[in-house]
N, C-alpha and C positions, 0 to 999 in steps of 0.2 A: 588200265588205268584210263580214265576219262582225260582227254587231252584237247577240250576247249579252251584255248586260252587266246586273248584278244591281244593280238602281237602288238598292234598300235599302241596299248597301255605299256606292253613292256619295252618298247623301245621310248618312249616317254620316260619310264625307270631309267633305262640306260642313261640317259640326257641327262637326268638330276644326278645320278650317280658320279658321272664324268666331272659334272659342273660343282656340285657340293661335297663329292667324297675326298677322302684322304688318299694321296698318292701312296701305293704301296709297289711292292716289286713286280706284281704281276697283274696290274691295273689300278683301279680306282676302288676304296673300300668305303662303303658307307650303310649304317645299321646293319652290319653282318653280311653284306652283300657285295661282291666283288665282281667288278665289271670289266672287260677288256674287248680289243678289236682284235682281228686278225689280220696280217697282211694284206689281204687279197682286197681289202676295204669294204667288202661286203657282209661278212660274216661278224657277228657279236656275240660275245659269251657272258653270262651272269650267273654266279654260282654261290651257294651257301654252305655250309659243313655238309649238309645231305644232298643238296638237288643241284643239278647244273642244267642251263637251259642256253641252247644255242640257236642263234636264229640265222638262217640262211638268206641267201638272194631269192627275191620275190615271196618273202615273208614265210617261207617254209623253215620249220623248227624240228629241234630234237630234244627231248627232256629225259634226263637221268634222275630217278628219284628211287629210294628203296620201299617207298610205300605211297598211297593216294593220299594219306592224310599228310606226310610230308610236303608231298606236291602241293597241294592245296593251301597248307600253310606258307609256303615259298611264294607261289603265285599271288596270293592276299597280301603278303610284304612288297611284292614288286608294284602292285595296283596302288598300294599305300603311299609309297615312294613317288609315284608316278602322278599323284595328285597333291602332292607338296607343293 
């Protein structure tokens, strides 16, 4: 899978989800994406029904997705949230 992801945009989306999202048991939810941070203060997670993006220290990341199409759709949605 192609893993070229603009981490800065994803972190902007994370901030938007925390600011505008609804508080849920495992973080904040906005437009079907849940965002949460880990206790270490450096690791953040965002996920939808199909995909999970984890951003680590120094902008390293991991993404879990069943297909390239699902991943592309998820990332596009994150970018759209970041631009709000």
